[in-house]
Residue, then its C-alpha position, 0 to 999 in steps of 0.5 A: m130457330l128464331t133468329h132475329h138480325v139486328s141490323n137496326m141496331g148495328l153490331i153486338r158483342l154477347k160477353i160469354r167470356e167475362l159471365a164464365q170468368e166470373k162464375g169460374w166456369t168453362l164455356k163447355e160448363v156454359s154449354d153444358r148449364s144452357g143447354v146451348i151447344y158447345s159450337t154455338v157457345r164458343s163461336y157466340a164468346r170468339r166472336t165480336g161483332m155480329t148482326t144476326v144472332d139466335f134469341t133463345s140462345i140469348h134467353k137461355l145463357a141470360r139466363t143461366f147467368d142469372v143476368m138480365i138480357e142486357d147485361l149480357v149483351e155489349i152494343l158495339e155501334e149504332 
């Protein structure tokens, strides 16, 4: 699994809940559509302030929501 430590970027949050709400999808639907396992989707949706993310998952999620990675990732502190 390709993980990337983003300590140089500070803390990030993934805007999964907001994007799912816009589409009218549950987190389970996000998981099914993206191929990212549900526990990961749920964890990323709940957590505020992550320092390590799985780039493969982020790429799949961005593609599923049809947004740029920059639109999925919110940088909380640099």
